[in-house]
N, C-alpha and C positions, 0 to 999 in steps of 0.2 A: 475948849480945853482938849477935846479929843483930837482935834486937827492938830494941835501944837505937838502933843504926844507922838502922833503918827509922823509928823515932820521930823521930829527929833529922832525917831527911830530909823526913818529912812537916812537920814545924815549920818548917823552911826554907822549903819550898814555900809553906805557908799564909802565912807572914810575907810572903814576896816578892808573893804575890797580893794581899795587903791594902795593901801600899805602892804597887802599881801601881794598884789601885782608888782609893786616895786621891789619887794624882797625876791620874788621869783625871777623878774628880769635880771637883778644884780647877781644872783646866783648861776643863771645860765647864760651870762654875757660872755663867758670864757669857754663855752662849749662843755661837752661831756668828758669829765675825767673819772677814771676808775680809781676806786679807794682799795687798792690791792693789799697794801701794806702801811702800817703806821710808822713813821720814821720819828724816833725821839732825839732832840738836840737841845742839851741843857735845860731838860724839863719842859720843852715845848714840843708840840706834836704836829707833824705835817702828814697829811693824807697823799700817800704817793702811789701813783701809778707805775706799775713795775714793767718793764720791757726787757725781754731776754732773748727774742728771736733776732737774727741778723736783720730781718725786713723790718721789725718794729724799731729796733735801734737806730736803723737808718733813717727811718720816718722821725722819730723823737717828737719834738714838739712843733715840727715844721707844719706850716699852714693853720695853726690854731691862732685865734685872735689874741689871747693872753693867758695868763694863769695867776690864780688868786694867792695870796699870802700864805694861806694854809695848805697850799697844794704844792706838789713837786713831782717830778718824774724820775725814778730810780732805775738807772741802767744796771743790770747784773750780767757779768761776764763769767764763763766757766772756770777761768783760772785768771791770776794775776798777769796783766800785761800792760803795754804802753798802746791805748786806744785813742785814735784822733777824733775830735768832734769838730764840727763845722756849724755855720749858722744858715745853711741853704735854706731858703723858703721860709725863714723866720720872720714873724710880724712884730717882735717885741724883745728887748734886750733880756738877759738872764744871768743869774750867777751859776758857776759850774763848780761843784764841789767834788774833788777827787779823793776817794776813800780806798785804803789798802784793805787787804784780806782779813785784818785784825778789826776792822770797821773804825779805824782812826783817820782823821782827814790829814792827807798829806800835801795838798796843794789846793788853791783856789784861784778862780778866775772870775772877777766881779765885774758886773755891769758890761758884759759882753754884748756888743751891738750887732743888729743884723748886717749893717754895713761892712762887718770885717770879712764876710764871705767873698772869695773863697779860702781865707785863711783857716789854717787847721789849729786847733787847741789840743795840747797833750801834756799829760803830767810828765814830770822830769823822772818820776819813779813809778814803778809798776803799780796799777790799780785793780781792783776786782770789782769796784762799784763806781758809779758816777751818779750824782744828785744834781739835778736842775732845778733851780728855785727862781722865784719872782726876783728880778733884778735888786740889788741891795739889801736882800732879805738875809743875806749871811751876817750882814752887820747888826741888824736887829735881833738876830738870834745868837749873836756873839760867837759866831763860828770862826775858829782860827785854826792854824796847823797845830796838831795834836788833840784837837776835839775828838772825844769819843762819840760815835753815833750807834744808836741802837735800833734794830729792827728784826 
């Protein structure tokens, strides 16, 4: 009977370790993202990494393996303008959300493929913020022109 309990305990410990390892690998598969700012959209929250320096903005998501549904990259500019974006060295498609100084969505580019490089994407109107999300996540978040974003 003691051997059976010991075996059951060992099985439980091994299963728990495997579950923890799977959760860790899933979380780490997209690499390290900074949770600099919480972006709220239609009562949903995105953990956004904020990039505001020219070199960080140029790098963006380039070279990273993926982005999770609850993650984003928020580009912050000093003043409203027309800022071009590209898919240089990107490994996955994304949605680009163009946001004005009042934090309202003024344009969307959905499912932008890495294959579009060297094409440039730019909003028709000046923006002060750009939010990059997992591809097609704008649809599940119900983001459309005029949606208010808070952060």
